[in-house]
C-alpha positions as CSV (number, residue, x, y, z in Angstrom):
1,M,0.2,0.1,-0.1
2,T,1.6,3.2,-1.2
3,D,1.7,6.4,1.7
4,K,-1.1,8.3,-0.4
5,E,-3.2,4.9,-0.4
6,V,-2.6,5.3,3.8
7,V,-4.0,8.3,3.9
8,A,-7.0,7.7,1.7
9,A,-8.3,4.9,3.8
10,A,-7.4,7.2,7.1
11,E,-9.4,10.2,5.5
12,S,-12.7,7.5,4.4
13,L,-12.3,5.8,7.8
14,G,-12.8,9.6,9.7
15,E,-15.0,11.0,7.4
16,E,-17.0,7.5,8.4
17,L,-16.7,7.7,12.0
18,A,-18.0,11.3,12.2
19,T,-21.0,10.0,10.6
20,A,-21.4,7.0,12.8
21,K,-20.7,9.9,15.7
22,E,-23.5,11.4,14.6
23,S,-25.8,8.7,14.8
24,S,-25.1,6.8,17.3
25,S,-25.1,6.6,21.2
26,E,-21.9,7.4,23.6
27,F,-21.2,4.0,23.7
28,A,-22.4,2.5,20.9
29,F,-19.8,5.0,19.3
30,T,-17.0,4.5,21.7
31,T,-17.5,0.8,21.5
32,M,-17.0,1.4,17.6
33,V,-13.4,3.5,17.4
34,I,-12.1,0.7,20.3
35,Q,-12.8,-1.8,17.7
36,C,-11.0,0.1,14.9
37,N,-8.4,0.7,17.5
38,E,-8.0,-2.9,18.2
39,A,-8.4,-3.9,14.6
40,I,-5.8,-0.7,13.1
41,G,-3.4,-2.1,15.6
42,D,-3.5,-5.5,15.0
43,E,-3.0,-4.2,11.0
44,T,0.1,-1.8,12.2
45,G,1.2,-3.8,15.4
46,V,0.8,0.4,16.8
47,D,-0.9,-0.2,20.6
48,Y,-3.0,2.5,21.2
49,G,-3.9,2.3,24.6
50,S,0.0,2.8,25.3
51,V,0.1,5.9,22.9
52,C,-2.6,7.5,24.5
53,G,-2.9,8.2,28.0
54,A,-6.4,7.3,28.9
55,D,-7.2,11.2,30.2
56,D,-6.3,12.4,26.9
57,D,-9.4,13.0,25.2
58,G,-8.0,15.2,22.2
59,C,-5.7,11.8,21.4
60,C,-7.6,8.9,19.7
C-alpha cells in the first residue's frame, strides 16, 4: 500500500466515524472506536492504548 492509499483510507475512516458519531449513542460510538483501534493495531502493530493516555481526550 502506498502512502497516498493509507492517507485516503484514514480520511475515509475519519469521515465514516464522524457520520457514526452523529447517529450513535456515546456508548455505541466509543465501542466502535475501540474496535477500530484494535483492528488497526492488529494490522500495524501500534498499540493505541500505550500511545494515547486514558485521560487524553484530544488523542485517538
